[in-house]
C-alpha positions in Angstrom: 42.7 -31.5 123.5 46.4 -31.1 124.4 48.9 -31.8 121.5 51.8 -34.2 122.2 54.2 -32.7 119.9 56.4 -35.6 118.1 57.7 -34.9 115.0 60.4 -37.5 114.6 62.4 -38.8 111.3 62.6 -42.2 110.7 64.4 -43.3 107.8 65.4 -46.3 106.2 67.3 -47.9 102.9 64.8 -46.6 100.5 66.4 -48.2 97.4 68.7 -45.0 96.4 70.3 -44.5 99.6 70.9 -45.9 103.2 69.5 -43.4 106.1 70.0 -43.6 109.9 67.2 -43.7 112.3 67.0 -40.3 114.3 63.9 -41.0 116.8 61.1 -42.8 117.2 60.7 -42.6 121.3 57.0 -41.8 122.5 54.8 -42.8 119.3 53.0 -45.7 119.9 50.9 -47.4 117.4 49.4 -50.1 119.7 48.4 -48.2 122.6 47.7 -49.8 125.4 45.6 -52.7 126.8 42.4 -51.9 128.3 40.4 -53.2 125.5 38.5 -50.0 124.2 39.4 -48.2 121.1 42.3 -45.6 122.6 44.0 -44.7 119.0 43.0 -44.2 115.6 46.1 -44.2 112.8 46.1 -41.5 110.4 48.1 -43.0 107.6 48.8 -41.1 104.5 51.0 -39.8 101.7 53.3 -36.1 103.7 53.0 -32.9 101.6 54.1 -29.3 103.1 50.7 -28.5 103.5 49.1 -31.8 105.3 47.4 -29.3 107.9 45.3 -28.1 105.3 44.5 -31.5 104.1 43.8 -33.3 107.0 42.1 -30.8 109.2 38.8 -31.4 108.1 39.2 -34.9 107.9 40.6 -35.1 111.7 37.7 -33.4 112.5 35.2 -35.8 111.4 36.8 -38.6 112.9 37.0 -37.2 116.1 33.3 -36.2 115.6 32.7 -39.9 115.1 35.4 -41.5 117.7 34.8 -39.6 120.6 37.7 -39.1 123.1 40.2 -41.1 121.0 44.1 -40.3 120.5 44.7 -39.2 116.9 47.9 -39.6 115.6 49.2 -39.3 112.0 51.7 -41.3 110.3 52.6 -39.2 107.1 55.1 -41.2 104.4 57.2 -40.0 102.0 58.8 -41.6 99.0 61.9 -39.5 98.8 62.7 -35.9 99.5 64.0 -33.6 102.3 62.6 -33.3 105.8 60.3 -30.9 106.6 61.8 -27.5 107.8 60.4 -26.9 111.1 59.5 -29.6 113.5 57.9 -26.8 116.2 54.4 -27.4 116.9 53.6 -28.9 113.8 50.7 -31.8 115.0 47.6 -29.9 114.8 45.2 -31.0 113.7 47.0 -34.5 115.2 47.8 -35.2 119.1 51.2 -36.7 117.6 52.9 -37.2 114.4 55.6 -39.2 112.7 56.8 -38.6 109.0 59.1 -41.3 107.5 60.7 -41.6 104.4 61.0 -45.0 101.9 59.0 -48.0 102.6 61.4 -49.8 104.7 60.8 -47.4 107.2 56.9 -47.7 107.1 57.3 -51.2 107.3 59.2 -50.9 111.0 56.8 -48.1 112.3 54.0 -50.4 111.4 55.6 -54.1 112.7 54.1 -53.9 115.9 50.2 -53.4 114.8 49.1 -56.4 116.9 46.3 -54.9 119.2 43.4 -54.4 116.5 40.7 -54.1 119.7 42.2 -50.9 120.5 43.2 -49.3 117.2 41.5 -48.3 113.7 43.9 -47.2 111.2 42.3 -45.1 108.2 44.5 -45.1 105.2 43.8 -42.4 102.9 44.7 -42.6 99.1 45.1 -39.4 96.9 42.0 -40.1 93.9 43.9 -38.0 91.4 47.2 -39.3 91.5 49.6 -42.4 91.5 52.4 -42.6 93.5 51.2 -44.1 96.5 50.7 -48.2 95.3 53.9 -48.7 97.5 52.2 -47.4 100.5 49.0 -49.1 99.5 50.5 -52.8 99.1 52.3 -52.4 102.5 49.7 -51.2 104.6 47.6 -54.2 102.6 50.2 -56.8 104.0 51.0 -55.6 107.5 47.1 -54.6 108.5 44.6 -56.7 106.8 42.1 -54.7 108.8 43.0 -50.9 107.7 40.2 -48.9 106.2 41.0 -47.7 103.1 39.3 -44.2 101.9 39.7 -41.7 99.2 41.2 -38.5 100.7 38.2 -36.2 100.9 35.9 -35.7 103.8 32.9 -36.9 101.7 34.5 -40.1 101.0 35.3 -40.4 104.8 31.8 -39.4 105.8 30.0 -42.2 103.2 32.3 -44.8 105.5 31.4 -43.8 108.6 27.7 -43.7 107.8 27.7 -47.4 105.9 30.5 -48.8 107.3 31.5 -49.8 103.6 35.2 -48.3 103.0 36.8 -47.5 99.2 39.3 -50.3 99.0 37.8 -52.0 95.9 37.8 -48.5 94.6 41.2 -47.8 95.4 42.9 -50.7 94.3 41.2 -50.3 90.9 42.4 -46.6 90.8 45.8 -47.3 91.5 46.3 -49.9 89.0 44.8 -47.7 86.5 47.7 -45.1 87.6 50.2 -47.6 87.9 49.2 -48.8 84.3 49.5 -45.3 82.8 53.0 -44.8 84.8 54.3 -47.8 83.1 53.0 -46.3 79.7 54.4 -42.8 80.3 57.7 -44.4 81.2 58.0 -45.6 78.3 57.1 -43.0 76.0 59.1 -40.8 78.3 62.3 -42.8 77.2 61.2 -43.1 73.2 60.6 -39.5 73.1 64.4 -38.9 75.0 65.6 -40.9 72.5 64.6 -39.4 69.6 65.2 -35.8 70.7 68.9 -37.2 71.3 69.3 -38.3 67.6 67.2 -34.9 66.4 69.8 -32.9 69.2 72.8 -34.1 67.1 70.6 -33.4 63.9 69.7 -30.2 64.8 73.6 -29.4 66.0 74.6 -30.1 62.0 72.4 -27.7 61.0 72.9 -25.0 63.4 76.5 -24.5 61.7 74.4 -23.4 59.0 72.3 -20.5 61.1 73.3 -17.3 59.9 74.8 -15.0 62.9 73.4 -11.8 64.0 74.6 -8.9 65.5 72.0 -8.3 68.2 71.8 -10.2 71.6 68.3 -12.6 71.3 66.1 -13.7 74.1 63.3 -15.9 73.7 60.6 -16.5 76.9 58.6 -19.4 76.1 55.0 -19.5 77.9 52.2 -21.7 76.8 49.7 -21.8 79.0 46.9 -19.9 80.4 46.5 -16.2 80.8 47.1 -16.0 84.6 49.9 -18.1 84.4 51.1 -15.4 81.9 50.0 -12.5 84.4 52.4 -13.9 86.9 55.1 -13.9 84.9 55.0 -10.1 83.5 57.1 -9.0 86.8 59.9 -11.5 85.6 59.9 -10.4 82.2 59.9 -6.6 83.0 62.8 -7.4 85.1 64.7 -9.0 82.0 63.5 -6.1 79.8 65.0 -3.6 82.0 68.6 -5.9 83.1 68.9 -6.6 79.1 68.1 -2.9 77.7 69.5 -3.8 74.6 68.6 -7.5 73.7 65.8 -8.0 71.1 63.0 -10.3 73.2 60.6 -12.5 71.6 57.8 -14.3 73.8 56.3 -17.5 72.3 53.0 -17.9 73.8 49.2 -19.5 73.4 46.5 -17.5 72.2 45.3 -17.3 76.1 47.9 -16.3 77.6 49.5 -13.9 74.8 46.3 -12.0 74.8 47.3 -9.9 77.8 51.1 -8.9 76.5 49.1 -7.9 73.2 46.6 -5.8 74.6 48.9 -4.2 76.9 51.4 -3.6 74.0 48.6 -1.2 72.4 48.9 0.9 75.5 52.8 0.8 76.0 54.2 -0.8 72.7 56.9 -2.9 73.0 56.6 -3.0 77.1 57.7 -6.5 77.9 59.1 -7.6 74.3 59.6 -7.1 70.8 58.2 -9.8 69.2 55.1 -11.9 70.2 54.3 -15.1 68.3 51.8 -17.6 68.9 51.4 -21.1 69.0 49.0 -23.7 70.6 50.9 -26.5 72.2 49.7 -30.1 71.6 49.9 -30.9 75.4 47.5 -27.8 75.9 44.7 -29.3 73.2 42.2 -31.8 74.9 42.3 -34.5 72.7 46.3 -34.5 74.1 45.4 -34.2 77.8 46.8 -37.3 78.8 49.4 -37.6 76.1 52.1 -34.9 77.1 54.9 -37.5 76.0 53.4 -38.7 73.4 55.1 -39.5 70.0 52.2 -37.0 68.2 53.1 -34.3 70.4 56.6 -34.5 69.7 55.9 -33.7 65.9 53.7 -30.8 66.8 56.9 -29.5 68.6 59.3 -30.2 65.8 56.9 -28.3 63.8 56.8 -25.2 66.1 60.6 -25.3 66.5 61.3 -25.3 62.8 60.9 -21.4 62.4 62.3 -20.6 66.1 65.0 -22.4 65.6 66.9 -20.3 62.9 66.3 -17.2 65.2 69.5 -18.4 67.0 68.7 -17.4 70.4 71.3 -16.4 72.9 69.1 -17.1 75.9 66.0 -19.5 75.7 64.3 -19.1 79.0 61.2 -22.1 79.8 59.3 -21.6 83.4 57.1 -24.4 83.0 57.9 -27.7 84.6 57.1 -29.8 82.2 59.3 -32.4 80.5 57.9 -31.2 77.1 58.4 -27.7 77.7 61.8 -28.5 78.7 62.4 -30.6 75.5 61.3 -27.8 73.2 63.5 -25.2 74.8 66.3 -27.7 74.7 65.3 -28.1 71.0 65.8 -24.3 70.1 69.9 -24.7 70.6 70.0 -21.6 72.4 73.7 -20.4 73.5 72.0 -20.9 77.1 68.8 -22.3 78.2 67.4 -22.0 81.5 64.2 -23.9 82.0 62.5 -25.3 85.4 63.3 -28.8 86.4 60.8 -30.7 88.5 62.5 -33.9 90.1 59.0 -36.0 90.0 58.7 -35.6 86.4 60.8 -38.1 84.3 61.2 -36.3 81.1 62.6 -33.6 83.0 65.1 -34.9 85.1 66.3 -36.4 81.9 67.0 -33.0 80.0 68.3 -31.6 83.3 72.1 -31.9 81.8 70.9 -30.2 78.7 69.8 -26.8 80.5 70.8 -24.3 83.0 68.0 -25.8 85.6 65.9 -23.4 88.3 65.4 -26.7 90.2 62.1 -27.7 91.9 62.9 -29.9 95.0 60.5 -33.5 94.8 58.1 -32.0 97.7 58.5 -28.2 97.7 55.7 -26.3 97.6 55.7 -22.9 95.5 53.9 -20.6 93.7 53.5 -20.5 90.1 55.4 -16.8 90.0 58.2 -18.6 91.8 59.2 -20.1 88.3 59.8 -17.3 86.5 61.0 -14.9 89.1 63.6 -18.0 90.0 64.8 -17.9 86.3 64.9 -14.0 86.0 66.9 -14.2 89.1 69.3 -16.7 87.0 70.1 -13.9 84.5 71.1 -11.3 87.8 68.1 -9.4 87.2 66.7 -7.0 89.7 64.3 -9.0 91.8 60.8 -9.5 90.1 58.8 -8.4 93.1 59.5 -5.0 92.5 57.3 -4.8 89.4 54.5 -6.9 91.1 51.7 -4.4 91.1 52.9 -1.9 88.7 53.3 -4.3 85.7 49.9 -3.8 84.6 48.7 -0.3 82.4 45.3 1.3 82.4 44.5 3.4 79.1 43.3 6.7 79.9 40.7 6.0 77.1 39.7 2.4 78.8 38.7 4.4 82.0 36.6 6.6 79.9 34.8 4.0 78.1 34.2 2.0 81.7 33.0 5.0 83.2 30.4 5.3 80.8 29.1 2.5 80.6 28.9 2.4 84.4 27.2 5.0 84.2 24.5 3.9 81.8 23.9 0.9 84.5 23.1 3.2 87.2 26.6 4.0 89.0 26.4 7.7 90.4 30.1 8.4 90.2 31.3 8.1 93.8 29.8 4.7 95.2 31.9 2.1 95.8 32.7 -0.6 93.1 32.5 -4.2 93.8 33.0 -6.2 90.7 31.6 -9.4 90.6 33.7 -12.1 87.9 31.4 -15.4 87.0 34.0 -16.5 84.8 36.8 -19.5 85.9 39.0 -21.4 83.8 37.4 -24.6 84.3 34.0 -25.6 84.8 34.5 -27.1 88.3 35.1 -23.8 89.1 32.7 -22.1 88.7 29.8 -21.1 91.2 26.3 -21.5 91.2 24.4 -19.1 89.1 21.4 -18.9 91.9 24.1 -17.6 94.4 25.8 -15.3 92.0 22.1 -13.6 91.7 21.4 -13.7 95.2 24.7 -12.1 96.2 24.0 -9.3 93.8 20.7 -8.8 95.3 22.1 -8.8 99.1 24.8 -6.3 97.3 22.3 -4.3 95.7 20.6 -3.3 99.0 23.9 -1.9 100.4 24.1 1.7 101.0 27.1 3.4 98.8 27.8 0.0 96.8 27.4 -0.6 93.5 27.7 -4.2 92.5 28.8 -5.1 88.9 29.3 -8.5 87.0 32.4 -9.1 84.9 33.6 -11.6 82.5 34.3 -12.7 79.0 32.0 -13.1 75.9 32.2 -17.3 77.2 30.1 -16.1 80.0 27.2 -15.0 78.2 25.4 -17.8 79.1 26.6 -18.3 82.5 25.2 -14.7 82.7 21.9 -15.2 81.2 21.3 -18.3 83.8 22.0 -15.6 86.8 19.5 -13.3 85.4 17.0 -16.4 85.3 18.0 -16.9 89.3 17.1 -13.4 90.1 13.7 -13.5 88.9 13.6 -10.7 86.7 15.6 -8.7 89.2 18.1 -5.6 87.5 21.7 -6.8 87.8 24.2 -3.9 86.7 26.7 -6.2 83.9 28.9 -5.8 81.8 29.4 -9.5 81.0 31.0 -10.1 77.6 31.2 -6.3 76.4 34.8 -5.4 77.6 37.8 -5.9 76.0 40.8 -7.1 78.0 42.1 -3.8 78.6 38.6 -2.3 79.5 38.5 -5.6 82.3 41.6 -4.2 83.4 40.4 -0.3 83.7 37.2 -1.3 85.6 39.2 -3.6 87.8 41.2 -1.1 89.1 38.5 1.2 89.9 36.9 -1.2 92.2 36.8 -1.2 95.6 37.0 -5.0 95.7 37.1 -8.1 93.5 35.1 -10.9 94.0 36.0 -14.0 91.8 36.9 -18.0 91.5 40.5 -18.6 91.1 41.4 -17.7 87.5 43.2 -15.1 85.3 40.9 -12.4 86.5 42.1 -12.9 90.1 45.4 -12.2 89.1 44.5 -9.2 87.0 43.2 -7.8 90.2 46.2 -8.5 92.1 48.6 -7.1 89.9 46.5 -4.3 90.6 47.1 -5.0 94.4 43.0 -4.7 94.7 41.3 -6.2 97.8 40.1 -9.4 96.5 37.8 -12.1 98.0 38.6 -15.2 96.3 36.5 -18.5 96.0 38.7 -21.7 96.0 37.3 -25.0 95.0 39.9 -27.6 93.9 42.8 -25.5 93.8 45.8 -25.5 95.6 45.8 -22.2 97.8 50.1 -21.9 98.1 50.2 -22.2 94.6 47.7 -20.3 93.3 47.1 -17.5 95.7 46.7 -13.7 94.7 50.1 -12.0 94.8 48.2 -8.6 96.6 48.7 -6.9 99.9 44.9 -7.6 101.0 43.0 -10.5 100.0 40.4 -13.0 101.5 40.6 -16.8 100.4 37.0 -18.1 100.9 37.2 -22.5 100.8 35.8 -25.3 102.3 38.7 -27.7 102.5 37.7 -31.4 102.0 41.3 -32.9 101.8 41.9 -33.0 99.1 42.5 -29.6 97.4 45.1 -29.4 94.6 43.5 -32.3 92.3 44.1 -29.7 89.1 40.2 -30.3 89.3 40.0 -33.7 88.7 37.0 -33.8 90.6 35.6 -37.2 92.0 32.2 -36.3 91.4 29.9 -35.5 88.3 28.6 -32.4 87.8 29.4 -29.2 90.0 32.7 -29.9 92.1 31.7 -30.0 95.6 34.4 -28.2 96.6 32.9 -25.3 95.1 29.5 -26.0 95.8 30.0 -25.6 99.7 30.8 -22.3 99.6 27.5 -20.1 100.3 26.8 -16.7 99.7 26.9 -16.1 103.6 30.9 -16.9 103.2 31.1 -14.5 100.4 29.0 -11.6 102.1 31.1 -11.9 105.5 34.4 -11.9 103.3 33.5 -8.6 101.7 31.9 -6.9 104.9 35.3 -7.8 106.3 36.7 -4.6 103.4 34.1 -2.6 104.7 33.9 -1.9 108.2 30.6 0.3 108.2 28.4 -2.9 107.1 
């Protein structure tokens, strides 16, 4: 079906500013009057990667509604217009992107011929920013079909004729209540932080002066995020040769620095401190802006405050992380500011901001890279694939263990990482067993299972699923530097979207990455050669807030055949 390219801007007063109408010519909501279904209108929130999300949804609609025009009406609450309007309607026949509820009302007010038009409204199942969209459409188009934005929900509706309007109503009411609570907490925390900042500024007069230039880099999250920060940290280390550098990390994120500096002492920092941020503890998952988290912050700040840092760097966009960096009262504080987060916006005037536009897609590595660039360092990408050190002793240990497992010393190693950072990113044990069985039949290929101590249980279930077949594995037997060593001599690394993927990418290995709920633009491996294996349902990027119990449908859709085909793509002989 030929596409009618129409990507126009239609902006009205959105409560903040007034915009002009650029064009809406050619976009017809009502269609014609032949008395049969002619058009399907897809109405949803706009994102930069809308093609990825809506391709499977539109394909399902086309399969059910034969020979109809599928139009997209994508709504933005605020933010800049799309950068490129050329050839973007796919998978739609035509598309209109609008900003503001008034513009949406204008676009919908001619909806008066339901006999020839069906309107599908897709609402995300994991975020609460779509209440205005839902409320307006519900008023103007009473017969609109409300669906949670995933292909499973759409298919269920097409099979049953029952939409999810009631479920969506309850979901959005929950999010609206939660947003109100967060707003109150944000202003309370900000008010307390202003008072605390005043007290700390008085106390700072009694901090001892020091001769050294001191920098602190704060990364209080998971190992994958730290790995993606290492190039920026090397750039900072190179630029500030005579500075004393401290890294504040969680146990999960700091392990990579601790282990790597056993091989090359002081490569990334002079001091590594650990602190478990309260917003990364399970009981605080929903209380990022909470009072209890504030007091945990104060406890963590007490010692570091006395260090009197010249530069404080904080590349995590969460408002609580920004607050932590501000309260250290460094001479210069560089922090990531996400426009969509209220606490971060309130704190923006207290930092030298690395600004994230409201709708902009970015990669995790962009934040530390931009922060390093803000300091005038060499571009971080120069360090991207030289950031990890492979120890000779670690290589010898790994080679010895592989030979015990049957490696002949020249067969190409395929490392199969079974672990993932979240249970909903885990691939099925039976599929790992079948994949290993298939790979073991290939000539000059040596597959080996790898993973940490926390994956020993999963390894056991893989062995059970194999029916007693011998599967080479080193799960739970390698320390972090030895894991880096085995990945460094592997031809291919097969892994879910997790920290091991980013280790392999830092080594510039060929990667087959199994993606489920994660957002590919945000998390993709930064290496020269990789294949993403993914079955998009229209809802990726949900942060693993899956709409089902048990195994997530997005990861469970990946078949052994899919992964084998991706591996064969790197092995032309097969």
